[in-house]
N, C-alpha and C positions, 0 to 999 in steps of 0.2 A: 529532615526527617533522621535518628541516628541508624545504624549497620549494626547489625549482629553477624560476628564472622562463626564459620559451622566448620571445624573440624572432623577431618576422620582421626576416629580413636586408634585404629594398627595400620601396621604398613599390607599393604594389598595394592590391589588393582579393582579400579573402580569396574562394576559388575551392570552396573542402571544404576541412568536418572533418572527421575522419578514424577521430577516437578523440568519446567520451564521457565523462564526471567521470564516477571511477570505475573507469575500463580503467584495467587492468593494462598497461603498455609496457616495449619492453627500449630498452637504449641503439640508442641509429639507429632505431629506427621512425622512420614519415613517420607525423605526426599533422597538420599542415595541409599544404592548397597555396595558395602564395599567387601571383595572375595576378600580373603584371608586364612592359607594353609584346607584348603576347599571349603571353609566355613564362608555360610551371607551373614555379614553383620548389617543392619543395615543402619542408618546416619539420621536423625532425630533435630524436627524442628526445636531450637531451646526457646523461642518466642512467637507468637503470630506474627502475620507483616504479611511482606509480597518480597519473592525473590530481587534480588537486585544483580546478583553476577554469580552465572558459575562460571568456577574459574578448573574447570577439570574435564574430560571425554569420557568417554567408554574406553572402559580397553586400556586408560591411562593407569602407571602406575603412583600408587602415594606414602604419603609416609605416615606412621602415631607423630597428631599434633599439625596435621599440613593444612591450612583454611580448603577449602573446596567450593564453599559460597558465601556471599549473602544473603542477610535477611533486611529488608529495611521498615521495620516498626515505627 
């Protein structure tokens, strides 16, 4: 099965993970929330599938464009 990479859209820190490895997700489901400059920015699924890997933990700093998880579809 191919994988889709999910990227952080901004610099910040992972405020909350909303899914776990193995969860089924639909396209446009919120997967995580990144906090940047006191704003909470949701990260959405770009496709439906199964969360294959989560590459970050809550509180971890992330950069714009960094892969934070993958989805198998």
